[in-house]
All heavy atoms as an XYZ file, in Angstrom:
966
protein
N      46.277     76.717    139.628
C      45.417     77.756    139.003
C      45.031     77.280    137.623
O      45.892     76.701    136.882
C      46.240     79.063    138.909
C      45.522     80.181    138.180
S      46.385     81.774    138.335
C      45.239     82.671    139.357
N      43.796     77.493    137.241
C      43.290     77.058    135.928
C      44.006     77.810    134.853
O      44.406     78.997    135.049
C      41.797     77.334    135.884
C      40.981     76.498    136.886
C      39.586     77.022    137.055
O      39.195     78.048    136.413
O      38.823     76.395    137.798
N      44.201     77.195    133.711
C      45.007     77.811    132.618
C      44.482     79.172    132.159
O      45.247     80.083    131.912
C      45.128     76.820    131.463
C      46.023     75.648    131.721
C      46.039     74.712    130.489
C      47.419     76.029    132.132
N      43.146     79.271    132.064
C      42.606     80.560    131.557
C      42.828     81.695    132.593
O      43.070     82.798    132.208
C      41.123     80.407    131.185
C      40.201     80.270    132.339
N      40.034     79.033    132.957
C      39.389     81.137    132.953
C      39.148     79.204    133.967
N      38.767     80.422    134.024
N      42.805     81.350    133.886
C      43.051     82.318    134.934
C      44.583     82.698    134.866
O      44.953     83.836    135.118
C      42.622     81.846    136.256
C      41.139     81.791    136.446
C      40.776     81.412    137.848
N      39.338     81.328    137.954
C      38.550     82.293    138.379
N      39.067     83.426    138.683
N      37.271     82.104    138.479
N      45.398     81.679    134.682
C      46.849     81.928    134.607
C      47.177     82.888    133.475
O      47.987     83.803    133.573
C      47.575     80.608    134.430
C      49.077     80.743    134.422
C      49.527     80.916    135.802
N      50.570     81.914    135.916
C      51.056     82.387    137.070
N      50.659     81.875    138.228
N      51.953     83.287    137.094
N      46.493     82.664    132.315
C      46.717     83.534    131.158
C      46.251     84.963    131.433
O      46.916     85.919    131.100
C      45.941     82.965    129.934
C      46.202     83.767    128.705
C      45.442     83.178    127.496
O      44.280     82.733    127.654
N      46.086     83.153    126.377
N      45.166     85.062    132.145
C      44.691     86.434    132.515
C      45.685     87.098    133.452
O      45.916     88.308    133.364
C      43.277     86.318    133.205
C      42.202     85.947    132.203
C      40.914     85.670    132.907
O      40.814     85.445    134.152
N      39.813     85.632    132.185
N      46.211     86.378    134.433
C      47.177     86.927    135.334
C      48.432     87.310    134.615
O      49.030     88.420    134.849
C      47.517     85.936    136.516
C      48.512     86.571    137.437
C      48.109     87.437    138.439
C      49.877     86.270    137.316
C      49.053     88.048    139.269
C      50.785     86.847    138.178
C      50.400     87.756    139.157
N      48.917     86.498    133.710
C      50.129     86.836    132.965
C      49.929     88.079    132.135
O      50.806     88.916    131.967
C      50.549     85.616    132.049
C      51.078     84.422    132.847
O      51.411     84.646    134.076
O      51.119     83.346    132.318
N      48.738     88.219    131.562
C      48.434     89.442    130.772
C      48.425     90.661    131.687
O      48.979     91.726    131.380
C      47.067     89.335    130.097
C      46.607     90.587    129.456
C      47.169     90.944    128.216
C      45.702     91.423    130.024
C      46.760     92.128    127.584
C      45.307     92.585    129.451
C      45.851     92.959    128.189
N      47.839     90.519    132.880
C      47.839     91.599    133.871
C      49.288     92.010    134.213
O      49.586     93.191    134.229
C      47.070     91.169    135.115
C      47.219     92.072    136.358
C      46.512     93.377    136.129
C      46.695     91.355    137.590
N      50.082     91.006    134.519
C      51.468     91.319    134.907
C      52.235     91.958    133.783
O      52.937     92.965    133.991
C      52.188     89.999    135.343
C      53.639     90.189    135.769
C      53.806     91.128    136.947
C      54.233     88.808    136.106
N      52.101     91.445    132.551
C      52.759     92.008    131.414
C      52.349     93.467    131.180
O      53.169     94.361    130.977
C      52.494     91.178    130.140
C      53.067     91.777    128.900
N      54.409     91.715    128.570
C      52.490     92.498    127.912
C      54.613     92.369    127.438
N      53.456     92.823    127.018
N      51.068     93.729    131.274
C      50.544     95.108    131.099
C      51.048     95.997    132.176
O      51.448     97.112    131.916
C      48.979     95.045    131.115
O      48.538     94.172    130.072
C      48.409     96.384    130.935
N      51.043     95.514    133.414
C      51.557     96.334    134.548
C      53.015     96.665    134.367
O      53.420     97.847    134.541
C      51.345     95.615    135.880
N      53.821     95.765    134.026
C      55.297     96.005    133.851
C      55.514     96.949    132.680
O      56.272     97.914    132.846
C      56.033     94.647    133.583
C      57.494     94.925    133.180
C      56.027     93.778    134.814
N      54.780     96.771    131.574
C      54.930     97.649    130.484
C      54.540     99.113    130.863
O      55.284    100.057    130.541
C      54.068     97.134    129.311
C      54.218     97.871    128.007
C      53.387     97.204    126.962
O      53.812     96.161    126.401
O      52.315     97.735    126.683
N      53.439     99.299    131.466
C      52.961    100.619    131.869
C      53.892    101.276    132.861
O      54.234    102.447    132.762
C      51.541    100.553    132.411
C      50.496    100.305    131.396
C      49.105    100.271    132.013
N      48.080     99.893    131.059
C      46.835     99.795    131.349
N      46.402     99.978    132.613
N      45.977     99.451    130.445
N      54.280    100.501    133.880
C      55.090    101.041    134.935
C      56.473    101.409    134.403
O      57.037    102.468    134.710
C      55.203     99.986    136.078
C      55.842    100.529    137.341
C      55.399    101.715    137.946
C      56.871     99.890    137.879
C      56.007    102.174    139.124
C      57.513    100.322    139.095
C      57.028    101.511    139.648
O      57.640    101.936    140.837
N      57.058    100.576    133.636
C      58.403    100.809    133.037
C      58.357    102.088    132.172
O      59.236    102.924    132.309
C      58.849     99.610    132.175
O      58.913     98.448    132.995
C      60.224     99.839    131.549
N      57.342    102.195    131.354
C      57.224    103.381    130.475
C      57.104    104.657    131.327
O      57.765    105.639    131.047
C      56.050    103.213    129.532
C      55.916    104.321    128.572
C      54.766    104.100    127.565
O      54.700    102.965    127.010
O      53.939    105.006    127.374
N      56.286    104.597    132.346
C      56.153    105.818    133.192
C      57.440    106.151    133.901
O      57.768    107.344    134.055
C      54.991    105.576    134.197
C      53.670    105.592    133.567
C      52.508    105.377    134.514
N      51.289    105.343    133.722
C      50.125    104.997    134.201
N      50.023    104.688    135.516
N      49.044    104.965    133.461
N      58.096    105.161    134.412
C      59.323    105.439    135.138
C      60.387    106.065    134.183
O      61.056    107.016    134.553
C      59.984    104.191    135.757
C      59.247    103.586    136.991
C      59.937    102.332    137.469
C      59.185    104.623    138.097
N      60.492    105.511    133.023
C      61.445    106.042    132.012
C      61.116    107.492    131.699
O      62.016    108.353    131.634
C      61.451    105.227    130.739
C      62.128    103.894    130.866
C      62.177    103.120    129.574
O      61.198    103.226    128.788
O      63.151    102.458    129.360
N      59.839    107.793    131.412
C      59.441    109.150    131.073
C      59.615    110.092    132.223
O      60.138    111.209    132.072
C      58.015    109.162    130.635
C      57.770    108.523    129.297
C      56.286    108.468    128.928
O      55.436    108.869    129.646
N      55.998    107.931    127.733
N      59.242    109.670    133.420
C      59.286    110.527    134.606
C      60.722    110.799    135.113
O      61.018    111.837    135.613
C      58.458    109.884    135.722
C      58.255    110.755    136.914
C      57.384    110.070    137.992
N      56.028    109.789    137.482
C      55.421    108.602    137.565
N      56.003    107.590    138.214
N      54.240    108.385    137.135
N      61.619    109.785    134.941
C      62.933    109.842    135.543
C      64.066    110.005    134.522
O      65.240    109.923    134.909
C      63.154    108.625    136.448
C      62.104    108.460    137.591
C      62.257    107.173    138.301
C      62.157    109.642    138.513
N      63.756    110.188    133.273
C      64.804    110.491    132.306
C      65.483    109.314    131.717
O      66.705    109.403    131.494
N      64.820    108.229    131.453
C      65.434    107.070    130.776
C      65.562    105.887    131.671
O      65.303    105.933    132.823
N      65.928    104.774    131.039
C      65.989    103.502    131.798
C      67.092    103.470    132.856
O      66.864    102.900    133.925
C      66.268    102.453    130.729
C      66.704    103.174    129.515
C      66.199    104.542    129.641
N      68.246    104.054    132.646
C      69.275    104.080    133.623
C      68.910    104.734    134.896
O      68.996    104.109    135.987
N      68.513    106.027    134.837
C      68.080    106.668    136.116
C      66.837    106.032    136.745
O      66.755    105.930    137.978
C      67.734    108.106    135.686
C      68.508    108.306    134.345
C      68.577    106.974    133.744
N      65.938    105.518    135.914
C      64.760    104.846    136.470
C      65.165    103.581    137.218
O      64.648    103.320    138.315
C      63.789    104.501    135.343
N      66.056    102.821    136.676
C      66.525    101.560    137.355
C      67.207    101.892    138.650
O      66.921    101.242    139.662
C      67.474    100.795    136.386
C      68.010     99.523    136.905
C      66.915     98.500    137.240
C      68.979     98.913    135.877
N      68.041    102.888    138.655
C      68.738    103.326    139.891
C      67.746    103.700    140.939
O      67.860    103.290    142.119
C      69.683    104.445    139.593
C      70.497    104.847    140.820
C      71.449    106.029    140.496
O      71.903    106.153    139.321
O      71.745    106.812    141.410
N      66.750    104.530    140.594
C      65.802    104.966    141.586
C      64.898    103.868    142.071
O      64.568    103.811    143.259
C      64.931    106.094    140.994
C      65.655    107.402    140.607
C      65.883    108.342    141.830
N      64.628    108.849    142.358
C      63.941    109.836    141.855
N      64.366    110.503    140.777
N      62.847    110.246    142.426
N      64.511    102.985    141.138
C      63.681    101.815    141.545
C      64.463    100.950    142.550
O      63.862    100.505    143.570
C      63.258    101.004    140.325
C      62.449     99.733    140.588
C      61.099    100.085    141.157
C      62.273     98.944    139.293
N      65.702    100.726    142.280
C      66.496     99.869    143.189
C      66.744    100.528    144.529
O      66.774     99.837    145.550
C      67.817     99.537    142.535
C      67.669     98.551    141.386
C      69.002     98.241    140.768
N      68.823     97.177    139.731
C      69.823     96.848    138.868
N      70.999     97.455    138.959
N      69.616     95.907    138.010
N      66.921    101.829    144.550
C      67.276    102.559    145.797
C      66.100    102.896    146.637
O      66.198    102.912    147.896
C      68.064    103.784    145.494
C      69.470    103.455    144.918
O      70.033    102.389    145.305
N      70.020    104.297    144.088
N      64.944    103.294    146.039
C      63.800    103.728    146.845
C      62.507    103.517    146.015
O      62.000    104.393    145.418
C      63.926    105.177    147.184
C      62.952    105.706    148.182
O      62.211    104.855    148.680
O      62.915    106.911    148.415
N      62.020    102.259    146.040
C      60.817    101.921    145.191
C      59.580    102.738    145.517
O      58.668    102.791    144.698
C      60.596    100.429    145.470
C      61.489    100.025    146.570
C      62.464    101.092    146.803
N      59.484    103.337    146.692
C      58.357    104.154    147.017
C      58.697    105.627    147.118
O      57.945    106.427    147.601
C      57.658    103.688    148.259
C      56.821    102.387    147.994
O      56.043    102.412    147.053
O      57.008    101.458    148.787
N      59.882    105.958    146.627
C      60.359    107.352    146.641
C      59.665    108.224    145.647
O      58.853    107.777    144.789
N      60.000    109.550    145.668
C      59.419    110.533    144.776
C      59.658    110.109    143.286
O      60.757    109.864    142.875
C      60.017    111.873    145.060
C      59.311    112.969    144.318
O      58.049    112.935    144.273
O      60.002    113.872    143.807
N      58.540    110.015    142.544
C      58.623    109.682    141.117
C      58.605    108.201    140.838
O      58.435    107.829    139.707
N      58.819    107.371    141.815
C      58.823    105.912    141.585
C      57.501    105.299    142.065
O      56.787    104.627    141.297
C      60.017    105.242    142.344
C      60.036    103.756    142.045
C      61.328    105.893    141.955
N      57.106    105.510    143.301
C      55.789    105.188    143.786
C      55.260    103.796    143.453
O      54.142    103.612    142.979
C      54.785    106.264    143.384
C      55.151    107.655    143.762
C      55.460    108.113    144.991
C      55.209    108.789    142.849
N      55.733    109.435    144.910
C      55.591    109.918    143.594
C      54.994    108.934    141.514
C      55.771    111.178    143.086
C      55.136    110.190    140.968
C      55.521    111.265    141.751
N      56.049    102.765    143.720
C      55.674    101.387    143.372
C      54.376    100.978    143.982
O      53.459    100.447    143.309
C      56.754    100.425    143.844
C      56.517     98.939    143.672
C      56.370     98.579    142.178
C      57.602     98.105    144.320
N      54.188    101.131    145.293
C      52.978    100.683    145.917
C      51.752    101.515    145.521
O      50.623    100.981    145.411
C      53.130    100.599    147.457
C      53.961     99.452    147.869
N      55.347     99.504    147.909
C      53.653     98.153    148.173
C      55.835     98.302    148.258
N      54.829     97.490    148.441
N      51.952    102.814    145.288
C      50.852    103.654    144.825
C      50.381    103.173    143.437
O      49.219    103.116    143.143
C      51.281    105.097    144.800
C      50.195    106.085    144.393
C      50.654    107.501    144.465
O      51.386    107.863    145.398
O      50.230    108.279    143.554
N      51.364    102.870    142.538
C      51.037    102.385    141.228
C      50.287    101.067    141.380
O      49.278    100.873    140.639
C      52.324    102.179    140.395
C      52.050    101.625    139.038
C      51.715    102.450    137.999
C      52.096    100.239    138.777
C      51.426    101.943    136.714
C      51.796     99.726    137.545
C      51.499    100.611    136.484
N      50.692    100.191    142.239
C      50.015     98.914    142.407
C      48.617     99.110    142.871
O      47.674     98.435    142.315
C      50.803     98.020    143.397
O      52.156     97.847    142.927
C      50.167     96.666    143.574
N      48.337     99.994    143.835
C      47.015    100.224    144.299
C      46.132    100.769    143.148
O      44.966    100.371    142.991
C      47.030    101.183    145.485
C      47.310    100.534    146.797
C      47.107    101.470    147.997
N      48.077    102.572    147.976
C      49.325    102.475    148.437
N      49.737    101.355    148.922
N      50.105    103.536    148.406
N      46.695    101.673    142.368
C      45.927    102.233    141.240
C      45.622    101.168    140.208
O      44.536    101.113    139.636
C      46.713    103.388    140.584
O      46.824    104.484    141.446
N      46.620    100.299    139.947
C      46.410     99.221    138.982
C      45.317     98.297    139.453
O      44.474     97.877    138.659
C      47.752     98.435    138.789
C      47.685     97.363    137.707
C      47.954     97.943    136.379
C      48.691     96.260    138.074
N      45.327     97.952    140.763
C      44.297     97.095    141.277
C      42.936     97.759    141.092
O      41.937     97.058    140.738
C      44.537     96.767    142.782
C      45.410     95.570    143.028
C      46.589     95.370    142.327
C      45.030     94.631    143.996
C      47.392     94.264    142.618
C      45.794     93.515    144.221
C      46.985     93.341    143.529
N      42.815     99.012    141.326
C      41.521     99.689    141.120
C      41.144     99.707    139.630
O      39.973     99.424    139.289
C      41.622    101.133    141.632
N      42.088     99.971    138.735
C      41.796    100.010    137.298
C      41.335     98.689    136.743
O      40.481     98.606    135.887
C      43.053    100.457    136.553
C      43.400    101.915    136.710
O      42.554    102.666    137.272
O      44.501    102.287    136.288
N      41.931     97.587    137.303
C      41.599     96.242    136.796
C      40.536     95.564    137.686
O      40.346     94.385    137.620
C      42.862     95.354    136.713
C      43.661     95.609    135.446
C      44.537     96.655    135.421
C      43.483     94.864    134.341
C      45.299     96.926    134.282
C      44.192     95.075    133.161
C      45.098     96.132    133.135
N      39.911     96.339    138.565
C      38.828     95.851    139.444
C      39.299     94.715    140.335
O      38.523     93.782    140.675
C      37.579     95.440    138.609
C      37.087     96.508    137.674
C      35.953     95.954    136.817
C      36.693     97.770    138.385
N      40.519     94.784    140.837
C      41.066     93.793    141.734
C      41.102     94.269    143.166
O      41.610     93.559    144.034
C      42.500     93.435    141.293
C      42.622     92.866    139.917
C      44.139     92.730    139.529
C      41.963     91.500    139.858
N      40.550     95.467    143.453
C      40.613     96.026    144.806
C      39.415     95.581    145.636
O      38.702     96.351    146.258
C      40.712     97.530    144.740
C      39.610     98.177    143.935
O      38.824     97.452    143.249
O      39.506     99.408    144.032
N      39.194     94.265    145.658
C      38.164     93.615    146.429
C      38.588     92.208    146.776
O      39.677     91.738    146.362
C      36.835     93.592    145.590
C      37.055     92.938    144.245
O      37.389     91.763    144.150
N      36.920     93.714    143.159
N      37.831     91.511    147.534
C      38.163     90.201    148.021
C      38.417     89.220    146.871
O      39.430     88.488    146.833
C      37.084     89.612    148.990
C      37.361     88.114    149.284
C      37.026     90.441    150.220
N      37.555     89.209    145.899
C      37.724     88.349    144.724
C      38.983     88.607    143.966
O      39.696     87.685    143.586
N      39.242     89.867    143.743
C      40.484     90.259    142.995
C      41.694     89.887    143.775
O      42.709     89.436    143.235
N      41.657     90.115    145.090
C      42.819     89.774    145.963
C      43.048     88.261    145.891
O      44.185     87.856    145.793
C      42.570     90.246    147.404
N      41.994     87.518    145.922
C      42.130     86.019    145.893
C      42.705     85.554    144.581
O      43.490     84.663    144.518
C      40.800     85.353    146.195
S      40.340     85.519    147.967
N      42.281     86.239    143.488
C      42.807     85.887    142.162
C      44.337     86.107    142.097
O      45.054     85.221    141.663
C      42.127     86.796    141.113
C      42.734     86.833    139.743
C      42.655     85.683    138.901
C      43.430     87.909    139.270
C      43.237     85.686    137.656
C      43.977     87.940    138.018
C      43.908     86.795    137.200
N      44.755     87.260    142.605
C      46.220     87.552    142.630
C      46.960     86.593    143.581
O      47.995     86.079    143.266
C      46.439     89.032    143.042
C      47.938     89.314    143.295
C      45.906     89.952    141.991
N      46.393     86.373    144.758
C      47.057     85.511    145.680
C      47.120     84.069    145.215
O      48.135     83.373    145.468
C      46.313     85.560    147.060
C      46.531     86.879    147.808
C      45.589     86.922    149.012
C      47.982     87.078    148.245
N      46.110     83.607    144.474
C      46.149     82.299    143.944
C      47.275     82.170    142.920
O      48.025     81.176    142.896
C      44.823     81.900    143.277
C      44.768     80.498    142.805
C      43.415     80.183    142.221
O      42.614     81.053    141.849
N      43.141     78.894    142.085
N      47.485     83.186    142.103
C      48.592     83.193    141.138
C      49.970     83.279    141.782
O      50.939     82.774    141.223
C      48.400     84.374    140.172
N      50.009     83.896    142.952
C      51.321     84.097    143.634
C      51.437     83.263    144.883
O      52.159     83.613    145.814
C      51.460     85.557    143.933
C      51.368     86.555    142.793
C      51.479     87.957    143.247
C      52.453     86.228    141.740
N      50.738     82.147    144.938
C      50.632     81.320    146.143
C      51.947     80.854    146.693
O      52.090     80.634    147.874
C      49.712     80.091    145.887
N      52.937     80.663    145.883
C      54.237     80.128    146.377
C      55.208     81.246    146.767
O      56.331     80.925    147.222
C      54.864     79.265    145.306
C      54.047     77.979    145.112
C      54.829     76.957    144.235
N      54.141     75.656    144.275
C      53.280     75.260    143.377
N      52.931     76.105    142.413
N      52.742     74.097    143.489
N      54.854     82.484    146.607
C      55.766     83.575    146.942
C      55.652     83.832    148.433
O      54.601     83.548    149.069
C      55.369     84.838    146.189
C      55.619     84.655    144.672
C      55.429     85.938    143.909
N      56.369     86.958    144.256
C      57.552     87.111    143.677
N      57.979     86.264    142.789
N      58.375     88.121    144.025
N      56.718     84.366    149.057
C      56.617     84.630    150.505
C      55.604     85.764    150.812
O      55.422     86.680    149.936
C      58.058     85.122    150.865
C      58.739     85.413    149.566
C      57.986     84.700    148.482
N      55.043     85.734    151.949
C      54.033     86.732    152.325
C      54.627     87.732    153.270
O      55.424     87.343    154.180
C      52.843     86.039    153.040
N      54.326     89.013    153.079
C      54.792     90.020    153.983
C      53.823     90.101    155.166
O      52.646     89.795    155.062
C      54.766     91.364    153.238
N      54.322     90.585    156.332
C      53.443     90.725    157.484
C      52.367     91.784    157.179
O      52.656     92.723    156.417
C      54.364     91.166    158.584
C      55.725     91.358    158.006
C      55.704     90.943    156.583
N      51.227     91.602    157.807
C      50.144     92.566    157.549
C      49.859     93.342    158.848
O      50.298     93.002    159.932
C      48.846     91.857    157.143
O      48.393     91.030    158.209
C      49.052     91.000    155.912
N      49.118     94.481    158.611
C      48.774     95.326    159.737
C      47.528     94.796    160.516
O      47.180     95.310    161.567
C      48.515     96.734    159.257
C      49.722     97.421    158.659
C      49.364     98.827    158.217
N      48.404     98.743    157.118
C      48.734     98.976    155.836
N      49.931     99.276    155.507
N      47.805     98.911    154.933
N      46.902     93.799    159.972
C      45.750     93.273    160.592
C      44.500     93.931    160.018
O      44.487     94.474    158.974
N      43.431     93.964    160.777
C      42.185     94.517    160.302
C      41.247     93.429    159.904
O      41.330     92.273    160.379
N      40.331     93.737    159.002
C      39.331     92.750    158.543
C      40.053     91.730    157.611
O      41.142     91.990    157.164
C      38.223     93.440    157.780
O      38.741     94.013    156.595
C      37.505     94.469    158.581
N      39.365     90.683    157.354
C      39.869     89.639    156.449
C      40.070     90.321    155.074
O      41.086     90.106    154.411
C      38.977     88.436    156.371
C      39.068     87.718    157.699
C      39.321     87.555    155.245
C      38.104     86.555    157.845
N      39.097     91.134    154.614
C      39.232     91.822    153.351
C      40.463     92.690    153.317
O      41.227     92.669    152.360
C      37.954     92.669    153.122
C      38.049     93.361    151.758
C      36.793     94.184    151.450
O      35.990     94.514    152.387
O      36.579     94.531    150.293
N      40.677     93.503    154.336
C      41.856     94.362    154.387
C      43.158     93.551    154.326
O      44.115     93.913    153.645
C      41.895     95.207    155.660
C      40.751     96.218    155.735
O      40.189     96.569    154.652
O      40.438     96.710    156.860
N      43.178     92.460    155.032
C      44.395     91.593    155.075
C      44.630     90.976    153.736
O      45.826     90.952    153.236
C      44.220     90.527    156.166
O      44.008     91.176    157.481
C      45.471     89.650    156.261
N      43.555     90.478    153.080
C      43.732     89.864    151.761
C      44.217     90.923    150.781
O      45.138     90.598    149.978
C      42.402     89.256    151.322
C      41.969     87.980    151.973
C      40.557     87.547    151.520
C      42.949     86.848    151.703
N      43.620     92.074    150.781
C      44.074     93.128    149.832
C      45.484     93.536    150.093
O      46.304     93.703    149.135
C      43.170     94.365    149.931
C      41.818     94.231    149.218
C      40.894     95.366    149.594
C      42.019     94.151    147.752
N      45.879     93.666    151.373
C      47.252     94.037    151.688
C      48.228     92.978    151.229
O      49.291     93.294    150.664
C      47.378     94.285    153.186
C      48.721     94.826    153.556
C      48.838     95.090    155.095
O      47.825     95.169    155.795
O      49.983     95.155    155.551
N      47.908     91.715    151.467
C      48.779     90.572    151.031
C      48.903     90.579    149.502
O      50.008     90.462    148.963
C      48.233     89.279    151.504
C      48.489     88.873    152.973
C      47.651     87.674    153.338
C      49.952     88.662    153.210
N      47.783     90.742    148.803
C      47.786     90.677    147.322
C      48.582     91.885    146.759
O      49.423     91.685    145.852
C      46.361     90.695    146.818
N      48.368     93.049    147.275
C      49.069     94.247    146.795
C      50.552     94.118    147.050
O      51.414     94.469    146.191
C      48.518     95.511    147.348
C      47.182     95.862    146.796
C      46.494     97.100    147.453
O      47.117     97.687    148.361
O      45.391     97.443    147.091
N      50.894     93.652    148.222
C      52.298     93.517    148.627
C      53.017     92.504    147.707
O      54.124     92.739    147.220
C      52.429     93.125    150.075
O      53.731     92.914    150.456
N      52.383     91.359    147.535
C      52.988     90.320    146.709
C      53.113     90.748    145.241
O      54.149     90.525    144.577
C      52.177     89.022    146.828
N      52.060     91.409    144.753
C      52.068     91.853    143.353
C      53.163     92.944    143.210
O      53.915     92.949    142.197
C      50.743     92.360    142.908
C      50.661     92.597    141.438
C      50.367     91.531    140.549
C      50.918     93.828    140.897
C      50.355     91.736    139.190
C      50.848     94.008    139.516
C      50.536     92.996    138.666
N      53.263     93.869    144.157
C      54.235     94.948    144.106
C      55.631     94.376    144.038
O      56.499     94.856    143.303
C      54.026     95.955    145.229
N      55.902     93.366    144.870
C      57.231     92.743    144.884
C      57.552     92.113    143.511
O      58.668     92.247    143.026
C      57.318     91.712    145.998
N      56.594     91.438    142.924
C      56.813     90.849    141.580
C      56.952     91.903    140.538
O      57.823     91.856    139.661
C      55.650     89.883    141.252
C      55.745     89.160    139.932
C      57.017     88.328    139.832
C      54.536     88.304    139.739
N      56.135     92.934    140.615
C      56.166     94.082    139.635
C      57.584     94.739    139.768
O      58.191     95.072    138.738
C      55.127     95.095    139.932
C      55.076     96.360    139.076
C      54.913     96.024    137.599
C      53.969     97.293    139.548
N      58.082     94.941    140.964
C      59.405     95.498    141.180
C      60.488     94.648    140.485
O      61.316     95.228    139.746
C      59.680     95.584    142.678
C      61.012     96.259    143.021
O      61.444     97.150    142.307
O      61.596     95.875    144.049
N      60.462     93.351    140.695
C      61.455     92.497    140.082
C      61.353     92.512    138.559
O      62.376     92.565    137.880
C      61.302     91.058    140.624
N      60.164     92.409    138.054
C      60.000     92.373    136.573
C      60.342     93.683    135.930
O      60.867     93.773    134.838
C      58.535     91.928    136.204
C      58.239     90.491    136.591
C      59.094     89.548    135.815
C      58.744     88.131    136.015
N      59.531     87.149    135.283
N      59.991     94.793    136.599
C      60.332     96.115    136.072
C      61.829     96.335    136.094
O      62.419     96.888    135.150
C      59.639     97.211    136.865
O      58.195     96.991    136.768
C      59.916     98.611    136.285
N      62.479     95.830    137.137
C      63.970     95.914    137.207
C      64.571     95.175    136.006
O      65.449     95.729    135.323
C      64.426     95.291    138.532
C      65.908     95.425    138.739
O      66.707     94.738    138.068
O      66.288     96.221    139.664
N      64.047     94.015    135.677
C      64.577     93.228    134.559
C      64.330     94.004    133.245
O      65.199     94.067    132.385
C      63.810     91.911    134.415
C      64.206     90.858    135.499
C      63.346     89.594    135.364
O      62.650     89.427    134.357
O      63.353     88.860    136.369
N      63.135     94.610    133.064
C      62.816     95.306    131.861
C      63.712     96.561    131.704
O      64.197     96.818    130.608
C      61.375     95.744    131.844
N      63.923     97.305    132.768
C      64.795     98.460    132.717
C      66.244     98.090    132.442
O      66.935     98.781    131.718
C      64.681     99.292    133.988
C      63.306    100.030    134.193
C      63.233    100.605    135.593
C      63.191    101.146    133.151
N      66.646     96.995    133.028
C      68.041     96.478    132.800
C      68.179     96.159    131.312
O      69.190     96.529    130.689
C      68.292     95.229    133.635
C      69.693     94.749    133.600
C      70.618     95.489    134.440
O      70.324     95.894    135.586
O      71.767     95.765    133.944
N      67.240     95.481    130.719
C      67.265     95.169    129.297
C      67.282     96.465    128.457
O      68.043     96.570    127.481
C      66.098     94.315    128.885
C      66.193     92.888    129.340
C      64.961     92.059    129.009
O      63.944     92.618    128.611
N      65.071     90.759    129.170
N      66.435     97.381    128.757
C      66.310     98.625    127.997
C      67.630     99.404    128.083
O      68.031    100.072    127.162
C      65.123     99.444    128.415
C      63.824     98.857    128.011
C      62.690     99.730    128.449
N      61.416     99.098    128.199
C      60.350     99.734    127.799
N      60.412    101.027    127.586
N      59.224     99.103    127.569
N      68.252     99.403    129.250
C      69.521    100.112    129.438
C      70.607     99.539    128.541
O      71.417    100.229    128.016
C      69.978     99.989    130.931
O      69.189    100.710    131.753
N      70.551     98.235    128.347
C      71.539     97.575    127.511
C      71.331     97.863    126.015
O      72.288     97.774    125.250
N      70.165     98.267    125.619
C      69.834     98.570    124.250
C      69.969    100.018    123.842
O      69.831    100.337    122.763
C      68.419     98.078    123.882
C      68.284     96.604    123.922
C      67.286     95.998    124.687
C      69.141     95.755    123.198
C      67.190     94.620    124.732
C      68.986     94.356    123.272
C      68.010     93.824    124.042
O      67.879     92.441    124.065
N      70.235    100.870    124.881
C      70.401    102.284    124.602
C      71.595    102.523    123.643
O      72.633    101.935    123.804
C      70.613    103.080    125.882
C      69.294    103.505    126.490
C      69.578    104.485    127.631
O      70.497    104.309    128.391
N      68.709    105.453    127.793
N      71.404    103.513    122.761
C      72.515    103.926    121.901
C      73.604    104.632    122.721
O      73.306    105.390    123.645
C      71.993    104.835    120.804
N      74.870    104.384    122.355
C      75.992    104.952    123.096
C      76.606    105.984    122.161
O      76.947    105.670    120.999
C      76.989    103.857    123.486
C      78.201    104.515    124.176
C      76.288    102.824    124.381
N      76.801    107.201    122.664
C      77.501    108.249    121.862
C      78.989    107.987    121.880
O      79.524    107.703    122.930
C      77.220    109.631    122.413
C      75.742    110.018    122.265
O      75.131    109.536    121.323
O      75.253    110.778    123.089
N      79.623    108.097    120.730
C      81.086    107.840    120.648
C      81.858    109.149    120.703
O      81.460    110.155    120.432
C      81.420    107.134    119.359
């Protein structure tokens, strides 16, 4: 991947993790409960990992063949999830969203783990 595209992808990922982490913390009452819910049910009530990913793709204009190819090129070495089939466009979008959601899950887990470690402890 060309360096300028890699930089754009890294910015996208950083922005996504930051936004998603903040929303989880606010919605679920802090980093500890958010981390637990993310680990136990990433698409459960209040967590909605794949829904967030679909919305993010739409916000960043990645919900098309070109956007899917941009994401897939950045994540080319990651394992691919099976797809439901359909058109090539549907398959590319599904692969891109799935791969990005998996990476977002892992990076958000790391961010919440770090934030949990920095929380003030009452004595």
